[in-house]
C-alpha positions in Angstrom: 96.8 75.1 156.1 100.0 76.9 157.5 101.8 73.6 156.0 100.2 74.1 152.5 100.9 78.1 152.4 104.6 77.1 153.1 104.8 74.4 150.1 103.0 77.1 147.7 105.5 79.5 148.7 108.4 77.1 148.3 106.9 76.1 144.6 106.9 79.5 143.8 110.5 80.1 145.0 111.2 76.9 142.8 109.7 78.0 140.1 111.4 81.6 139.6 115.1 79.9 140.5 114.0 77.5 137.3 113.1 80.5 135.2 116.3 82.1 135.9 118.4 79.3 135.2 117.0 79.0 132.3 117.2 82.8 131.3 120.9 82.0 132.1 121.2 79.1 129.8 119.9 81.4 126.8 121.9 84.7 128.2 125.5 83.3 127.9 125.2 81.9 124.2 124.1 85.4 123.3 126.8 87.2 125.0 129.3 84.7 123.3 130.4 83.2 126.5 133.5 85.3 126.6 133.2 84.6 130.8 133.8 80.6 130.3 135.6 80.1 126.8 139.2 80.9 126.5 141.1 81.7 123.3 144.1 79.3 122.8 147.7 80.0 123.4 148.7 80.3 119.8 151.4 83.2 119.7 154.8 82.2 121.5 157.2 84.5 122.2 160.6 84.2 124.1 162.2 86.9 125.9 166.5 87.3 127.2 167.5 89.5 130.2 170.6 90.8 129.6 172.9 88.6 129.8 175.1 91.7 131.8 172.8 91.9 134.2 173.8 91.9 137.8 171.4 89.3 140.0 170.1 87.9 136.8 167.6 85.5 138.3 165.7 88.1 140.5 165.5 90.4 137.6 163.8 87.5 135.9 161.2 87.3 138.4 160.9 91.0 138.8 160.4 90.7 134.7 157.7 88.0 135.2 155.6 90.2 137.2 156.0 93.1 135.6 155.0 91.6 132.3 151.6 90.3 133.9 151.1 93.5 135.0 151.8 95.4 131.7 149.6 92.8 129.8 146.6 93.1 132.6 146.9 96.6 131.9 146.4 96.5 128.3 143.7 94.6 128.5 144.8 91.0 127.5 143.2 88.5 129.7 144.4 85.2 128.3 148.3 84.5 128.6 150.9 82.8 130.7 154.5 84.4 131.3 156.9 81.2 132.6 160.8 81.8 133.5 162.8 79.5 131.3 166.1 79.3 133.1 169.4 80.9 131.8 167.6 84.3 131.9 164.9 83.1 129.9 161.1 84.0 129.9 158.5 82.0 128.3 155.4 84.2 127.0 152.3 82.4 125.7 149.5 84.7 124.6 146.6 84.3 122.1 146.6 86.0 118.8 146.3 89.7 118.4 145.1 92.1 116.2 148.1 94.3 116.4 151.2 92.4 117.6 153.9 94.7 117.2 152.0 96.8 119.4 152.5 94.7 121.8 155.9 93.6 121.5 156.4 97.2 121.8 154.8 97.5 125.2 156.2 93.8 126.5 159.9 95.0 125.9 160.0 99.2 126.4 162.1 100.5 129.4 160.0 102.3 130.9 162.7 104.1 133.0 161.7 107.5 133.4 163.9 110.2 135.4 163.8 114.3 136.3 167.1 115.6 135.8 169.4 118.6 136.4 171.0 119.5 132.7 174.4 121.1 133.2 174.2 125.1 131.6 174.3 128.2 132.1 170.5 129.5 133.6 168.1 131.1 131.5 167.7 133.5 130.0 170.8 132.2 128.0 169.9 128.9 125.8 170.0 125.6 127.3 173.6 123.9 126.4 174.2 121.7 124.0 176.3 119.8 122.1 176.5 118.7 118.3 178.7 115.3 118.9 179.1 112.8 122.4 182.8 113.1 122.3 182.1 117.4 122.4 179.6 117.0 125.4 182.5 114.5 127.0 185.5 117.1 126.3 183.2 119.9 128.5 183.8 118.1 131.8 187.5 118.6 131.5 187.9 115.1 133.1 190.5 113.4 130.6 188.2 111.9 128.7 185.9 110.4 131.1 182.6 110.7 132.6 182.8 111.5 136.6 180.4 109.6 138.5 178.1 112.7 139.1 177.5 113.1 135.4 176.2 111.5 132.3 176.3 112.3 129.0 172.7 112.0 127.1 171.1 112.0 123.7 168.8 114.6 123.5 166.1 114.2 120.5 164.6 117.5 120.4 160.8 117.6 119.7 160.5 114.3 117.8 157.8 113.9 115.0 154.9 111.2 115.1 156.0 108.1 113.2 154.6 107.7 109.8 153.2 104.7 109.1 153.0 104.6 105.6 157.0 105.2 105.9 155.7 108.2 103.2 158.4 111.1 104.3 161.5 110.1 106.1 162.0 113.6 108.4 165.3 114.0 110.3 165.3 114.4 113.6 167.6 116.7 115.4 170.2 115.1 117.4 171.9 116.6 120.1 174.0 115.8 123.5 173.7 117.5 126.5 175.5 116.5 130.6 173.1 115.7 133.1 173.7 115.3 136.6 173.7 112.1 138.5 171.9 110.6 140.6 168.8 112.4 139.3 166.1 114.3 141.4 163.4 111.9 141.3 162.9 108.3 139.3 160.2 106.5 138.0 159.9 104.7 141.6 158.4 107.9 142.7 155.6 108.3 140.0 152.0 108.2 141.2 150.2 108.4 137.8 150.4 109.2 134.0 147.7 109.7 131.3 147.8 110.9 127.8 146.5 114.1 127.2 146.1 115.8 123.7 148.8 119.4 123.5 147.3 122.5 123.0 147.1 124.0 119.7 148.0 120.7 118.0 146.8 117.2 117.0 150.0 115.5 119.0 149.9 114.2 122.3 152.0 114.6 125.4 152.1 112.6 128.8 150.9 114.1 132.2 152.4 112.5 135.3 151.8 112.9 139.1 154.4 112.0 141.9 154.3 110.6 145.3 154.4 113.0 148.5 158.0 111.6 148.7 158.7 112.6 144.9 157.3 115.5 145.1 159.3 117.0 148.4 162.0 115.9 146.5 161.4 117.8 143.4 159.8 120.9 145.0 162.9 121.0 147.3 165.1 121.5 144.3 163.2 123.7 141.8 162.5 126.4 145.1 166.2 126.5 145.3 166.8 126.6 141.7 165.4 129.2 139.7 166.0 129.6 135.9 168.0 126.1 136.0 167.5 123.9 133.1 165.7 120.8 134.0 165.4 117.4 131.8 163.1 114.7 131.4 164.5 111.5 130.7 163.0 108.2 129.2 165.2 105.2 128.9 168.2 107.0 129.2 167.4 109.7 126.5 166.4 113.2 126.9 162.7 113.7 125.6 162.1 117.1 126.7 163.7 120.3 128.8 162.9 123.3 130.0 163.8 126.1 132.9 162.4 126.3 136.1 160.3 129.4 136.9 159.0 128.7 139.7 158.5 126.1 142.1 157.2 123.0 141.3 155.7 120.3 143.3 154.3 117.0 142.0 153.3 117.2 138.6 155.2 117.0 135.1 154.8 116.6 131.2 156.6 114.3 128.8 156.4 115.8 125.3 157.6 114.9 122.3 154.7 114.6 119.4 153.3 111.6 120.7 150.6 109.7 118.9 147.4 108.9 120.8 148.4 105.2 120.8 151.8 105.9 121.5 151.1 108.2 124.0 148.6 106.1 126.0 151.5 103.2 125.8 153.9 105.4 127.2 151.7 106.2 130.4 150.5 102.2 130.9 154.3 101.5 130.6 155.0 104.4 133.1 152.1 103.2 135.3 153.1 99.7 135.1 156.8 100.1 136.3 160.2 100.1 135.1 161.9 96.8 133.4 165.1 96.2 135.9 166.6 95.2 133.2 166.9 95.1 128.9 165.3 92.4 127.8 165.1 91.2 124.0 162.3 88.9 122.0 165.1 86.0 120.5 162.3 84.0 119.3 158.7 84.1 118.1 156.4 81.7 117.0 152.7 80.9 115.9 150.6 77.8 116.0 149.1 76.9 112.8 
């Protein structure tokens, strides 16, 4: 009797396993079988790392890993990134609905810095210059820029891009002098996210720093009340504010970003900065 009961139990278990197996066979086609069926890699990009990059081979390897991280973060699941030699990288990817956006994400530098802007302190307005030459001349260094200074473009309050190109809005461009090295940089970044700006429909990027970065920023801002601090992205000053009180581990990048551009920038910042400039030298789509 015990043997018969064991056999009956085993038969019922086998029956349930069979039912589950049939259910899975039915379920997978209904859901599209995305887990098992990959789309062909029909879009091919050849990228080139700046030939003037020191230790270019190492920069290529670092770029490959960073591109993989960015593509994974944006949700691309079917791709291949391969070093090609001579500073080039091959990217094979499935067809994308918005290829221009993805190309921007791939080539974005992602270099973030917080740095002291050389200027009389607040309440005096921040010191800006209408041309780069005037900014350099203010250094009184014979027309050269000392190692502890940089002259950077300050594109004040960028407007969102107009996709229909209906209105060509001129942007007010100025130049500022900043201190080098920066107080903190992208390696001190802990997180970044896009949030809606207060009072309008544009977006901005809120970021937080690691403990080490927060300590450096806190020490500097605590000792430099009323001095000006600039947020620098890819060697361009995006925003400038004076220090009202000590700042520890958070900051904001303003510039009237759209929702998509803010989200993309936050993603790029979190993935890390490219070790060198890269450009697309060839693009091909299989027919």
